[in-house]
A tleap script that builds the chain and sets N, CA, C and O, in Angstrom:
source leaprc.protein.ff14SB
mol = sequence {
  NMET GLN TYR TYR GLU PRO HIE SER PHE GLU
  VAL ILE SER PHE HIE HIE ALA ILE ASN ASP
  ILE ILE GLN THR ILE ILE ALA ASP ILE GLU
  GLY ILE ASP THR VAL ASN ASN ASN TRP TRP
  ASP ILE GLU PRO GLN LEU LEU GLN ALA VAL
  MET SER TYR HIE ASN ARG GLY GLU LEU ARG
  LYS ALA ALA PHE GLU PRO PHE ILE ASN ILE
  ILE ASP THR CYS MET ARG LEU LEU LYS LYS
  GLY GLY TYR LEU ILE PHE ASP ASN CYS THR
  TYR ALA GLY TYR GLU GLN MET GLY TYR SER
  SER GLU PHE HIE SER ALA TYR ILE GLN LEU
  VAL ARG GLU TRP ILE ALA GLU SER ASN LEU
  GLY LEU LYS GLU VAL GLU LEU GLU SER TYR
  ASP LYS GLN TRP TRP MET ILE MET THR CTHR
}
set mol.1.N position { 179.628 41.375 -1.568 }
set mol.1.CA position { 180.911 41.827 -1.186 }
set mol.1.C position { 181.347 42.219 -3.046 }
set mol.1.O position { 182.470 42.691 -3.228 }
set mol.2.N position { 180.628 42.045 -4.035 }
set mol.2.CA position { 180.864 42.256 -5.448 }
set mol.2.C position { 180.811 43.983 -5.696 }
set mol.2.O position { 181.145 44.522 -6.752 }
set mol.3.N position { 180.454 44.500 -4.816 }
set mol.3.CA position { 180.614 46.394 -5.277 }
set mol.3.C position { 180.742 47.026 -4.279 }
set mol.3.O position { 180.862 48.239 -4.453 }
set mol.4.N position { 180.767 46.576 -3.015 }
set mol.4.CA position { 181.684 47.024 -1.710 }
set mol.4.C position { 182.735 47.102 -1.146 }
set mol.4.O position { 182.410 46.406 -0.183 }
set mol.5.N position { 184.118 47.477 -0.863 }
set mol.5.CA position { 185.059 46.632 -0.185 }
set mol.5.C position { 184.551 46.540 1.462 }
set mol.5.O position { 183.779 47.339 1.993 }
set mol.6.N position { 184.996 45.716 1.921 }
set mol.6.CA position { 185.217 45.513 3.466 }
set mol.6.C position { 185.049 46.603 4.625 }
set mol.6.O position { 185.960 47.420 4.758 }
set mol.7.N position { 184.245 46.646 5.236 }
set mol.7.CA position { 184.629 47.706 6.110 }
set mol.7.C position { 183.700 48.913 5.615 }
set mol.7.O position { 183.814 49.901 6.340 }
set mol.8.N position { 183.033 49.023 4.819 }
set mol.8.CA position { 182.252 50.423 3.936 }
set mol.8.C position { 181.388 51.243 4.957 }
set mol.8.O position { 181.163 52.453 4.915 }
set mol.9.N position { 181.010 50.457 5.756 }
set mol.9.CA position { 179.266 50.833 5.952 }
set mol.9.C position { 179.527 51.231 7.684 }
set mol.9.O position { 180.327 50.506 8.276 }
set mol.10.N position { 178.822 52.426 8.515 }
set mol.10.CA position { 178.686 52.073 10.026 }
set mol.10.C position { 177.366 52.116 10.291 }
set mol.10.O position { 177.086 52.536 11.413 }
set mol.11.N position { 176.124 51.684 9.317 }
set mol.11.CA position { 175.016 51.275 9.717 }
set mol.11.C position { 174.541 50.430 8.382 }
set mol.11.O position { 174.945 50.668 7.243 }
set mol.12.N position { 173.727 49.534 8.697 }
set mol.12.CA position { 173.022 48.729 8.077 }
set mol.12.C position { 172.167 48.165 7.999 }
set mol.12.O position { 172.122 46.960 8.247 }
set mol.13.N position { 170.863 49.117 7.489 }
set mol.13.CA position { 169.417 49.073 8.001 }
set mol.13.C position { 168.371 47.936 6.954 }
set mol.13.O position { 168.183 47.768 5.749 }
set mol.14.N position { 167.880 47.341 8.229 }
set mol.14.CA position { 167.175 46.054 7.331 }
set mol.14.C position { 165.017 46.752 8.139 }
set mol.14.O position { 164.347 46.438 9.122 }
set mol.15.N position { 164.804 47.777 6.899 }
set mol.15.CA position { 164.079 47.959 7.460 }
set mol.15.C position { 162.599 47.809 6.586 }
set mol.15.O position { 162.409 48.081 5.401 }
set mol.16.N position { 161.516 47.220 7.709 }
set mol.16.CA position { 160.848 45.910 7.477 }
set mol.16.C position { 160.885 45.001 6.220 }
set mol.16.O position { 160.104 44.718 5.311 }
set mol.17.N position { 162.372 44.617 6.648 }
set mol.17.CA position { 163.286 43.748 5.304 }
set mol.17.C position { 162.596 42.140 5.442 }
set mol.17.O position { 162.178 41.416 4.538 }
set mol.18.N position { 162.665 41.828 7.294 }
set mol.18.CA position { 162.837 40.624 7.547 }
set mol.18.C position { 161.980 39.730 6.387 }
set mol.18.O position { 162.462 38.987 5.532 }
set mol.19.N position { 160.908 39.966 6.574 }
set mol.19.CA position { 159.550 39.213 6.008 }
set mol.19.C position { 160.221 39.426 4.244 }
set mol.19.O position { 160.442 38.357 3.674 }
set mol.20.N position { 160.487 40.562 3.534 }
set mol.20.CA position { 160.919 40.684 2.198 }
set mol.20.C position { 161.888 39.429 2.151 }
set mol.20.O position { 161.585 38.528 1.369 }
set mol.21.N position { 162.826 39.322 2.789 }
set mol.21.CA position { 164.032 38.318 2.489 }
set mol.21.C position { 163.597 36.997 2.728 }
set mol.21.O position { 163.966 36.179 1.885 }
set mol.22.N position { 162.576 36.379 4.108 }
set mol.22.CA position { 162.037 35.185 4.250 }
set mol.22.C position { 161.764 35.258 3.156 }
set mol.22.O position { 162.451 34.348 2.691 }
set mol.23.N position { 161.155 35.759 2.205 }
set mol.23.CA position { 159.566 35.397 1.655 }
set mol.23.C position { 160.611 35.186 0.193 }
set mol.23.O position { 160.366 34.280 -0.604 }
set mol.24.N position { 161.536 35.949 0.032 }
set mol.24.CA position { 162.138 35.946 -1.126 }
set mol.24.C position { 163.146 34.396 -1.309 }
set mol.24.O position { 163.302 33.707 -2.317 }
set mol.25.N position { 163.724 34.211 0.131 }
set mol.25.CA position { 164.638 32.692 0.249 }
set mol.25.C position { 163.644 31.561 -0.354 }
set mol.25.O position { 163.921 30.879 -1.340 }
set mol.26.N position { 162.258 31.457 0.508 }
set mol.26.CA position { 161.190 30.803 0.132 }
set mol.26.C position { 160.625 30.503 -1.230 }
set mol.26.O position { 160.208 29.400 -1.585 }
set mol.27.N position { 160.650 31.373 -1.807 }
set mol.27.CA position { 160.400 32.214 -3.423 }
set mol.27.C position { 161.139 31.061 -4.236 }
set mol.27.O position { 160.604 30.178 -4.906 }
set mol.28.N position { 162.440 31.270 -4.025 }
set mol.28.CA position { 163.646 30.946 -4.548 }
set mol.28.C position { 163.655 29.235 -4.451 }
set mol.28.O position { 164.083 28.613 -5.423 }
set mol.29.N position { 163.334 28.749 -3.652 }
set mol.29.CA position { 163.333 26.882 -3.462 }
set mol.29.C position { 161.967 27.141 -4.022 }
set mol.29.O position { 162.192 26.807 -5.185 }
set mol.30.N position { 160.901 27.446 -4.009 }
set mol.30.CA position { 159.523 27.074 -4.778 }
set mol.30.C position { 159.745 27.611 -6.173 }
set mol.30.O position { 158.609 27.564 -6.645 }
set mol.31.N position { 160.419 28.021 -6.966 }
set mol.31.CA position { 160.833 28.076 -7.747 }
set mol.31.C position { 159.716 29.554 -8.240 }
set mol.31.O position { 159.533 29.624 -9.455 }
set mol.32.N position { 159.197 30.374 -7.601 }
set mol.32.CA position { 158.554 31.677 -7.534 }
set mol.32.C position { 159.124 32.891 -8.113 }
set mol.32.O position { 159.301 33.742 -7.241 }
set mol.33.N position { 159.447 33.238 -9.199 }
set mol.33.CA position { 160.042 34.189 -9.815 }
set mol.33.C position { 159.758 35.229 -9.113 }
set mol.33.O position { 158.562 35.516 -9.073 }
set mol.34.N position { 160.648 36.045 -8.407 }
set mol.34.CA position { 160.306 37.517 -7.592 }
set mol.34.C position { 161.222 38.632 -8.517 }
set mol.34.O position { 161.258 39.790 -8.100 }
set mol.35.N position { 161.922 38.303 -9.705 }
set mol.35.CA position { 162.600 39.348 -10.622 }
set mol.35.C position { 161.565 39.745 -11.519 }
set mol.35.O position { 161.171 40.908 -11.437 }
set mol.36.N position { 161.021 38.924 -12.421 }
set mol.36.CA position { 160.116 39.608 -13.609 }
set mol.36.C position { 158.669 39.410 -12.691 }
set mol.36.O position { 157.791 40.140 -13.152 }
set mol.37.N position { 158.455 39.038 -12.145 }
set mol.37.CA position { 156.866 39.590 -11.357 }
set mol.37.C position { 156.765 40.466 -10.585 }
set mol.37.O position { 157.680 40.669 -9.786 }
set mol.38.N position { 155.375 41.417 -10.593 }
set mol.38.CA position { 155.083 42.621 -9.612 }
set mol.38.C position { 155.068 41.823 -8.481 }
set mol.38.O position { 154.320 40.846 -8.460 }
set mol.39.N position { 155.892 42.130 -7.385 }
set mol.39.CA position { 156.106 41.729 -5.982 }
set mol.39.C position { 154.025 41.656 -5.373 }
set mol.39.O position { 153.457 40.818 -4.673 }
set mol.40.N position { 153.536 42.793 -5.982 }
set mol.40.CA position { 152.125 42.648 -5.216 }
set mol.40.C position { 151.361 41.957 -5.619 }
set mol.40.O position { 150.324 41.815 -4.970 }
set mol.41.N position { 151.534 41.288 -6.767 }
set mol.41.CA position { 150.807 40.484 -7.746 }
set mol.41.C position { 151.269 39.076 -7.242 }
set mol.41.O position { 150.522 38.113 -7.070 }
set mol.42.N position { 152.058 39.097 -7.120 }
set mol.42.CA position { 152.873 37.492 -6.340 }
set mol.42.C position { 152.451 37.337 -4.890 }
set mol.42.O position { 152.134 36.192 -4.569 }
set mol.43.N position { 152.378 38.413 -3.820 }
set mol.43.CA position { 152.718 38.487 -2.442 }
set mol.43.C position { 151.391 37.502 -1.788 }
set mol.43.O position { 151.500 37.408 -0.566 }
set mol.44.N position { 150.394 36.893 -2.252 }
set mol.44.CA position { 149.941 35.952 -1.901 }
set mol.44.C position { 150.363 34.877 -1.623 }
set mol.44.O position { 150.092 34.288 -0.576 }
set mol.45.N position { 151.279 34.343 -2.745 }
set mol.45.CA position { 151.566 33.308 -3.385 }
set mol.45.C position { 152.417 32.779 -2.134 }
set mol.45.O position { 152.427 31.680 -1.578 }
set mol.46.N position { 153.276 34.213 -1.843 }
set mol.46.CA position { 154.936 34.020 -0.863 }
set mol.46.C position { 154.347 34.337 0.009 }
set mol.46.O position { 155.156 33.990 0.868 }
set mol.47.N position { 153.335 34.847 0.693 }
set mol.47.CA position { 152.711 34.985 2.121 }
set mol.47.C position { 152.303 33.580 2.545 }
set mol.47.O position { 152.412 33.241 3.723 }
set mol.48.N position { 151.705 32.529 1.352 }
set mol.48.CA position { 150.989 31.470 1.654 }
set mol.48.C position { 152.172 30.032 1.665 }
set mol.48.O position { 151.916 29.032 2.336 }
set mol.49.N position { 153.757 30.176 0.616 }
set mol.49.CA position { 154.451 29.941 0.678 }
set mol.49.C position { 155.060 30.052 2.652 }
set mol.49.O position { 154.862 29.047 3.333 }
set mol.50.N position { 155.512 30.880 3.099 }
set mol.50.CA position { 156.565 31.304 3.985 }
set mol.50.C position { 155.510 30.455 5.111 }
set mol.50.O position { 156.095 29.766 5.947 }
set mol.51.N position { 153.820 30.487 5.161 }
set mol.51.CA position { 153.099 30.575 6.063 }
set mol.51.C position { 153.320 28.490 6.257 }
set mol.51.O position { 153.647 27.968 7.322 }
set mol.52.N position { 152.932 27.411 4.476 }
set mol.52.CA position { 153.461 26.851 4.864 }
set mol.52.C position { 154.313 26.271 5.496 }
set mol.52.O position { 154.197 25.467 6.421 }
set mol.53.N position { 155.544 26.839 4.801 }
set mol.53.CA position { 156.824 26.256 5.785 }
set mol.53.C position { 156.808 26.390 7.299 }
set mol.53.O position { 157.299 25.548 8.052 }
set mol.54.N position { 156.285 27.367 7.641 }
set mol.54.CA position { 156.447 27.718 9.435 }
set mol.54.C position { 155.246 26.532 9.433 }
set mol.54.O position { 155.609 25.378 9.660 }
set mol.55.N position { 154.344 26.704 9.272 }
set mol.55.CA position { 153.287 25.236 9.847 }
set mol.55.C position { 153.764 24.282 9.793 }
set mol.55.O position { 154.026 23.692 10.841 }
set mol.56.N position { 154.047 23.781 8.674 }
set mol.56.CA position { 154.951 22.485 8.506 }
set mol.56.C position { 156.754 22.263 9.822 }
set mol.56.O position { 157.567 21.355 9.995 }
set mol.57.N position { 156.606 23.372 10.281 }
set mol.57.CA position { 157.871 22.908 11.490 }
set mol.57.C position { 158.960 23.352 10.081 }
set mol.57.O position { 159.772 22.486 10.408 }
set mol.58.N position { 159.439 23.812 9.156 }
set mol.58.CA position { 160.031 23.719 8.408 }
set mol.58.C position { 161.023 24.963 7.803 }
set mol.58.O position { 161.840 24.789 6.898 }
set mol.59.N position { 160.801 26.124 8.429 }
set mol.59.CA position { 160.860 27.462 7.769 }
set mol.59.C position { 162.620 27.534 8.374 }
set mol.59.O position { 163.523 27.799 7.581 }
set mol.60.N position { 162.892 27.264 9.825 }
set mol.60.CA position { 164.433 27.180 9.850 }
set mol.60.C position { 165.165 26.760 8.733 }
set mol.60.O position { 165.740 27.275 7.774 }
set mol.61.N position { 164.905 25.451 9.269 }
set mol.61.CA position { 165.780 24.474 8.008 }
set mol.61.C position { 165.828 24.869 6.169 }
set mol.61.O position { 166.581 24.342 5.350 }
set mol.62.N position { 165.167 25.546 5.999 }
set mol.62.CA position { 164.644 26.321 4.783 }
set mol.62.C position { 165.278 27.613 4.380 }
set mol.62.O position { 165.727 27.893 3.269 }
set mol.63.N position { 165.240 28.544 5.724 }
set mol.63.CA position { 165.726 29.902 5.462 }
set mol.63.C position { 166.862 30.118 5.878 }
set mol.63.O position { 167.656 30.834 5.267 }
set mol.64.N position { 167.213 29.340 7.354 }
set mol.64.CA position { 167.989 29.736 8.200 }
set mol.64.C position { 169.556 30.096 7.738 }
set mol.64.O position { 170.162 31.136 7.996 }
set mol.65.N position { 169.995 29.050 7.051 }
set mol.65.CA position { 171.348 29.078 6.113 }
set mol.65.C position { 171.886 30.636 5.137 }
set mol.65.O position { 172.768 31.495 5.153 }
set mol.66.N position { 170.683 30.244 4.373 }
set mol.66.CA position { 170.484 31.949 3.364 }
set mol.66.C position { 170.405 32.959 3.819 }
set mol.66.O position { 170.806 33.920 3.164 }
set mol.67.N position { 169.775 33.176 5.321 }
set mol.67.CA position { 169.220 34.366 6.153 }
set mol.67.C position { 170.655 34.791 6.553 }
set mol.67.O position { 171.075 35.947 6.510 }
set mol.68.N position { 171.341 33.714 6.943 }
set mol.68.CA position { 172.458 34.095 8.161 }
set mol.68.C position { 173.699 34.446 7.217 }
set mol.68.O position { 174.678 35.190 7.178 }
set mol.69.N position { 173.062 33.466 6.493 }
set mol.69.CA position { 174.700 34.253 5.295 }
set mol.69.C position { 174.412 35.798 4.720 }
set mol.69.O position { 175.388 36.466 4.380 }
set mol.70.N position { 172.982 36.396 4.608 }
set mol.70.CA position { 172.852 37.624 4.122 }
set mol.70.C position { 173.785 38.294 5.385 }
set mol.70.O position { 174.728 39.047 5.145 }
set mol.71.N position { 173.417 37.942 6.637 }
set mol.71.CA position { 173.789 38.807 7.861 }
set mol.71.C position { 175.000 38.573 8.056 }
set mol.71.O position { 175.476 39.462 8.762 }
set mol.72.N position { 176.090 37.439 7.639 }
set mol.72.CA position { 176.869 37.044 7.855 }
set mol.72.C position { 178.028 38.358 6.842 }
set mol.72.O position { 178.987 38.952 7.335 }
set mol.73.N position { 177.485 38.502 5.269 }
set mol.73.CA position { 178.226 39.274 4.701 }
set mol.73.C position { 178.123 40.622 5.173 }
set mol.73.O position { 179.182 41.217 5.370 }
set mol.74.N position { 176.853 41.313 5.429 }
set mol.74.CA position { 176.820 42.432 5.979 }
set mol.74.C position { 177.813 42.711 7.154 }
set mol.74.O position { 178.470 43.752 7.135 }
set mol.75.N position { 177.943 41.809 8.181 }
set mol.75.CA position { 178.612 41.979 9.212 }
set mol.75.C position { 179.879 42.110 8.224 }
set mol.75.O position { 180.314 43.240 8.447 }
set mol.76.N position { 180.452 41.672 7.519 }
set mol.76.CA position { 182.030 41.463 6.734 }
set mol.76.C position { 181.497 43.408 6.323 }
set mol.76.O position { 182.362 44.249 6.568 }
set mol.77.N position { 180.490 43.776 5.895 }
set mol.77.CA position { 180.767 45.015 5.240 }
set mol.77.C position { 180.275 46.238 5.932 }
set mol.77.O position { 180.012 47.339 5.446 }
set mol.78.N position { 180.175 45.661 7.650 }
set mol.78.CA position { 180.583 46.906 8.280 }
set mol.78.C position { 181.989 47.121 9.113 }
set mol.78.O position { 182.766 46.205 9.385 }
set mol.79.N position { 182.207 48.835 9.550 }
set mol.79.CA position { 183.261 48.942 10.014 }
set mol.79.C position { 183.166 48.571 11.467 }
set mol.79.O position { 182.095 48.595 12.073 }
set mol.80.N position { 184.210 48.257 11.966 }
set mol.80.CA position { 184.291 48.247 13.368 }
set mol.80.C position { 183.331 48.571 14.629 }
set mol.80.O position { 183.998 49.480 15.123 }
set mol.81.N position { 182.213 48.433 15.477 }
set mol.81.CA position { 181.475 48.848 15.996 }
set mol.81.C position { 180.359 49.516 15.140 }
set mol.81.O position { 180.006 50.625 15.541 }
set mol.82.N position { 179.734 49.018 14.011 }
set mol.82.CA position { 179.224 49.427 12.738 }
set mol.82.C position { 178.248 49.114 13.876 }
set mol.82.O position { 178.532 48.760 15.020 }
set mol.83.N position { 176.903 49.338 13.272 }
set mol.83.CA position { 175.700 48.725 13.314 }
set mol.83.C position { 174.435 47.892 12.434 }
set mol.83.O position { 174.035 48.505 11.445 }
set mol.84.N position { 173.915 46.826 12.660 }
set mol.84.CA position { 172.513 46.622 12.129 }
set mol.84.C position { 171.391 47.137 12.461 }
set mol.84.O position { 171.361 47.631 13.588 }
set mol.85.N position { 170.309 47.191 11.749 }
set mol.85.CA position { 169.153 48.035 12.410 }
set mol.85.C position { 168.155 47.309 11.554 }
set mol.85.O position { 168.011 47.453 10.340 }
set mol.86.N position { 167.226 46.200 12.663 }
set mol.86.CA position { 166.080 46.167 11.678 }
set mol.86.C position { 164.809 46.473 12.355 }
set mol.86.O position { 164.717 46.572 13.578 }
set mol.87.N position { 164.041 46.589 11.707 }
set mol.87.CA position { 162.796 47.045 12.368 }
set mol.87.C position { 161.233 46.443 11.523 }
set mol.87.O position { 161.217 46.317 10.299 }
set mol.88.N position { 160.433 46.234 12.089 }
set mol.88.CA position { 159.305 45.632 11.711 }
set mol.88.C position { 157.907 45.963 11.921 }
set mol.88.O position { 157.455 46.471 12.947 }
set mol.89.N position { 157.307 45.671 10.969 }
set mol.89.CA position { 155.668 46.285 11.644 }
set mol.89.C position { 155.007 45.138 11.453 }
set mol.89.O position { 155.398 44.046 11.040 }
set mol.90.N position { 153.557 45.661 11.935 }
set mol.90.CA position { 152.351 44.853 12.024 }
set mol.90.C position { 151.766 44.545 10.713 }
set mol.90.O position { 151.909 45.225 9.697 }
set mol.91.N position { 151.163 43.572 10.816 }
set mol.91.CA position { 150.273 43.305 9.210 }
set mol.91.C position { 148.901 42.982 9.908 }
set mol.91.O position { 148.746 42.183 10.832 }
set mol.92.N position { 147.961 43.724 9.317 }
set mol.92.CA position { 146.715 43.189 10.001 }
set mol.92.C position { 145.844 42.880 8.246 }
set mol.92.O position { 146.350 43.255 7.188 }
set mol.93.N position { 144.658 42.226 8.338 }
set mol.93.CA position { 143.948 41.704 7.412 }
set mol.93.C position { 144.436 40.548 6.378 }
set mol.93.O position { 143.720 40.125 5.470 }
set mol.94.N position { 145.360 40.233 6.566 }
set mol.94.CA position { 145.995 38.762 5.941 }
set mol.94.C position { 145.334 37.552 6.443 }
set mol.94.O position { 145.198 36.766 5.505 }
set mol.95.N position { 144.936 37.151 7.382 }
set mol.95.CA position { 144.110 36.043 7.818 }
set mol.95.C position { 143.409 35.338 6.907 }
set mol.95.O position { 143.158 34.184 7.255 }
set mol.96.N position { 142.943 35.738 5.652 }
set mol.96.CA position { 141.969 35.646 4.853 }
set mol.96.C position { 142.642 34.731 3.708 }
set mol.96.O position { 142.110 33.832 3.056 }
set mol.97.N position { 144.185 35.298 3.640 }
set mol.97.CA position { 144.576 34.797 2.684 }
set mol.97.C position { 145.594 33.297 3.027 }
set mol.97.O position { 146.253 32.501 2.358 }
set mol.98.N position { 145.196 33.531 4.677 }
set mol.98.CA position { 146.063 32.035 5.052 }
set mol.98.C position { 147.275 32.579 6.072 }
set mol.98.O position { 147.817 31.790 6.846 }
set mol.99.N position { 147.594 33.758 6.022 }
set mol.99.CA position { 148.889 34.442 6.487 }
set mol.99.C position { 148.383 34.744 7.656 }
set mol.99.O position { 147.185 34.967 7.829 }
set mol.100.N position { 149.389 34.780 8.687 }
set mol.100.CA position { 149.378 35.048 10.260 }
set mol.100.C position { 149.681 36.344 10.429 }
set mol.100.O position { 150.590 36.757 9.709 }
set mol.101.N position { 149.090 37.252 11.311 }
set mol.101.CA position { 149.697 38.668 11.489 }
set mol.101.C position { 150.502 38.588 12.668 }
set mol.101.O position { 151.550 39.221 12.791 }
set mol.102.N position { 150.012 37.787 13.576 }
set mol.102.CA position { 150.717 36.792 14.599 }
set mol.102.C position { 152.171 36.514 14.384 }
set mol.102.O position { 153.166 36.864 15.019 }
set mol.103.N position { 152.011 35.783 13.303 }
set mol.103.CA position { 153.485 35.066 12.765 }
set mol.103.C position { 154.598 35.738 12.423 }
set mol.103.O position { 155.796 35.499 12.569 }
set mol.104.N position { 153.584 37.213 11.618 }
set mol.104.CA position { 154.243 38.657 11.030 }
set mol.104.C position { 154.983 39.491 11.764 }
set mol.104.O position { 156.032 40.022 11.399 }
set mol.105.N position { 154.304 39.644 13.072 }
set mol.105.CA position { 154.428 40.295 14.090 }
set mol.105.C position { 155.741 39.591 15.166 }
set mol.105.O position { 156.359 40.097 16.103 }
set mol.106.N position { 155.790 38.620 14.721 }
set mol.106.CA position { 156.765 38.037 16.163 }
set mol.106.C position { 158.603 37.838 14.420 }
set mol.106.O position { 159.120 36.830 13.939 }
set mol.107.N position { 158.770 38.801 14.252 }
set mol.107.CA position { 159.774 38.271 12.653 }
set mol.107.C position { 161.130 38.626 13.396 }
set mol.107.O position { 162.149 37.950 13.253 }
set mol.108.N position { 161.023 40.066 14.429 }
set mol.108.CA position { 162.111 40.352 15.075 }
set mol.108.C position { 162.625 39.666 15.721 }
set mol.108.O position { 163.837 39.570 15.530 }
set mol.109.N position { 161.927 38.724 16.953 }
set mol.109.CA position { 162.359 37.625 17.866 }
set mol.109.C position { 162.870 36.485 17.338 }
set mol.109.O position { 163.782 35.871 17.892 }
set mol.110.N position { 162.176 36.014 15.929 }
set mol.110.CA position { 162.878 34.717 14.942 }
set mol.110.C position { 163.956 35.014 14.655 }
set mol.110.O position { 164.833 34.155 14.744 }
set mol.111.N position { 164.227 36.135 14.274 }
set mol.111.CA position { 165.481 36.431 13.288 }
set mol.111.C position { 166.751 36.675 15.057 }
set mol.111.O position { 167.726 35.925 15.103 }
set mol.112.N position { 166.613 37.357 15.857 }
set mol.112.CA position { 167.209 37.082 17.156 }
set mol.112.C position { 167.509 35.616 17.458 }
set mol.112.O position { 168.665 35.264 17.691 }
set mol.113.N position { 166.780 34.999 17.458 }
set mol.113.CA position { 167.050 34.186 18.156 }
set mol.113.C position { 168.278 33.072 16.943 }
set mol.113.O position { 169.286 32.446 17.270 }
set mol.114.N position { 167.800 33.179 15.926 }
set mol.114.CA position { 168.756 33.154 14.722 }
set mol.114.C position { 169.862 33.417 14.170 }
set mol.114.O position { 170.634 32.811 13.426 }
set mol.115.N position { 169.815 34.532 14.704 }
set mol.115.CA position { 171.549 34.877 14.416 }
set mol.115.C position { 172.427 34.810 16.120 }
set mol.115.O position { 173.635 35.048 16.097 }
set mol.116.N position { 171.696 34.454 17.645 }
set mol.116.CA position { 172.125 34.062 18.448 }
set mol.116.C position { 172.827 32.493 18.290 }
set mol.116.O position { 173.881 32.002 18.696 }
set mol.117.N position { 171.755 32.013 17.540 }
set mol.117.CA position { 172.370 30.816 17.240 }
set mol.117.C position { 173.281 30.322 16.401 }
set mol.117.O position { 173.603 29.134 16.402 }
set mol.118.N position { 173.835 31.324 15.509 }
set mol.118.CA position { 174.658 31.369 14.504 }
set mol.118.C position { 176.066 31.909 14.626 }
set mol.118.O position { 176.862 32.093 13.705 }
set mol.119.N position { 176.268 32.168 16.128 }
set mol.119.CA position { 177.288 32.088 16.388 }
set mol.119.C position { 178.024 33.308 15.727 }
set mol.119.O position { 179.255 33.338 15.722 }
set mol.120.N position { 177.366 34.195 15.236 }
set mol.120.CA position { 178.178 35.064 14.578 }
set mol.120.C position { 179.438 36.180 15.303 }
set mol.120.O position { 180.548 36.472 14.857 }
set mol.121.N position { 178.765 36.620 16.541 }
set mol.121.CA position { 179.068 37.015 17.201 }
set mol.121.C position { 179.031 38.572 17.265 }
set mol.121.O position { 179.827 39.465 17.553 }
set mol.122.N position { 177.861 38.488 16.900 }
set mol.122.CA position { 176.981 40.081 17.019 }
set mol.122.C position { 176.475 40.413 18.503 }
set mol.122.O position { 176.424 39.561 19.390 }
set mol.123.N position { 176.221 41.338 18.616 }
set mol.123.CA position { 175.758 41.593 20.004 }
set mol.123.C position { 175.029 42.570 20.135 }
set mol.123.O position { 175.343 43.657 19.650 }
set mol.124.N position { 173.624 42.334 20.989 }
set mol.124.CA position { 172.580 43.524 20.810 }
set mol.124.C position { 173.021 44.367 21.535 }
set mol.124.O position { 173.783 44.299 22.501 }
set mol.125.N position { 172.156 45.784 20.688 }
set mol.125.CA position { 172.208 47.032 21.877 }
set mol.125.C position { 170.618 47.269 22.213 }
set mol.125.O position { 169.662 47.241 21.438 }
set mol.126.N position { 170.648 47.474 23.409 }
set mol.126.CA position { 169.330 47.632 23.597 }
set mol.126.C position { 169.304 49.234 24.540 }
set mol.126.O position { 169.925 49.715 25.487 }
set mol.127.N position { 168.198 49.649 23.622 }
set mol.127.CA position { 167.338 51.062 23.688 }
set mol.127.C position { 166.489 51.477 24.819 }
set mol.127.O position { 165.495 51.956 24.274 }
set mol.128.N position { 166.395 51.526 25.606 }
set mol.128.CA position { 165.436 52.039 26.747 }
set mol.128.C position { 163.975 52.045 25.624 }
set mol.128.O position { 162.985 51.326 25.758 }
set mol.129.N position { 164.123 52.693 24.936 }
set mol.129.CA position { 162.845 53.596 24.172 }
set mol.129.C position { 162.065 52.467 22.717 }
set mol.129.O position { 161.023 52.593 22.073 }
set mol.130.N position { 162.938 51.647 22.688 }
set mol.130.CA position { 162.667 51.102 21.386 }
set mol.130.C position { 162.219 49.700 22.222 }
set mol.130.O position { 162.676 49.264 23.279 }
set mol.131.N position { 161.437 49.304 21.584 }
set mol.131.CA position { 160.412 47.571 21.809 }
set mol.131.C position { 160.640 46.887 20.956 }
set mol.131.O position { 160.461 46.801 19.741 }
set mol.132.N position { 161.213 46.220 21.994 }
set mol.132.CA position { 162.170 44.647 21.292 }
set mol.132.C position { 161.393 44.339 20.704 }
set mol.132.O position { 161.974 43.952 19.691 }
set mol.133.N position { 159.935 44.138 20.490 }
set mol.133.CA position { 159.597 43.180 19.228 }
set mol.133.C position { 159.557 43.601 18.302 }
set mol.133.O position { 159.340 42.851 17.350 }
set mol.134.N position { 159.764 45.179 18.051 }
set mol.134.CA position { 159.272 46.051 16.520 }
set mol.134.C position { 161.256 46.264 16.233 }
set mol.134.O position { 161.540 46.347 15.038 }
set mol.135.N position { 161.927 46.307 16.773 }
set mol.135.CA position { 163.393 46.673 16.923 }
set mol.135.C position { 164.797 45.645 17.583 }
set mol.135.O position { 164.868 44.957 18.601 }
set mol.136.N position { 165.333 45.797 16.993 }
set mol.136.CA position { 166.339 45.419 16.970 }
set mol.136.C position { 167.777 45.695 16.408 }
set mol.136.O position { 168.111 45.536 15.234 }
set mol.137.N position { 168.760 46.235 17.669 }
set mol.137.CA position { 170.329 46.659 16.906 }
set mol.137.C position { 171.504 45.943 17.312 }
set mol.137.O position { 171.842 45.754 18.481 }
set mol.138.N position { 172.138 45.535 16.231 }
set mol.138.CA position { 173.074 44.645 16.477 }
set mol.138.C position { 174.565 45.025 16.412 }
set mol.138.O position { 174.741 45.305 15.226 }
set mol.139.N position { 175.649 45.170 17.022 }
set mol.139.CA position { 176.926 45.763 16.752 }
set mol.139.C position { 177.671 44.539 17.219 }
set mol.139.O position { 177.434 43.755 18.138 }
set mol.140.N position { 178.940 44.617 16.047 }
set mol.140.CA position { 179.986 43.883 16.013 }
set mol.140.C position { 180.826 43.725 17.301 }
set mol.140.O position { 181.838 43.024 17.296 }
savepdb mol mol.pdb
quit
C-alpha cells in the first residue's frame, strides 16, 4: 500500500499470475535472482524448484504465508464489494524439465484452498459459464 490508498480498486486481476507468484516466492527462498535475470532463461530452474517443494510436500509451508499476505494486501486495496479475479492456463511440454503440466493446471484449486484456509473473509463468486478449474472470482 506504498503507492495506492486503501479501497482504490474495484477489480484486481491475477491473469496467469499464480504460478509466477509461487515461483517468485520459492525463488526468493532459494536465492534465485528474478530481478536481474531474464525470466525465460531462469524459468527451468524456477519450475524445477517449485516442483521440488511440491514433491517433498513443502510447497504449502514455504509459500502459503507470503501468498496470503499478497492477497490480504490486495483485499485492503479493494473497494467494498470489489473483486479479485484469477485465471490460469494449461502448460504442456514441460515434463522433460521435471515440471508437471497436471500440477500447473491445478493452481486455481490450490490457491482456492489456501484462501479458504486463510480466513480472510473472501467469498467465491461462481459464474455459470466459467470453468472453476481455470477461473476463480472472489469478493469481499
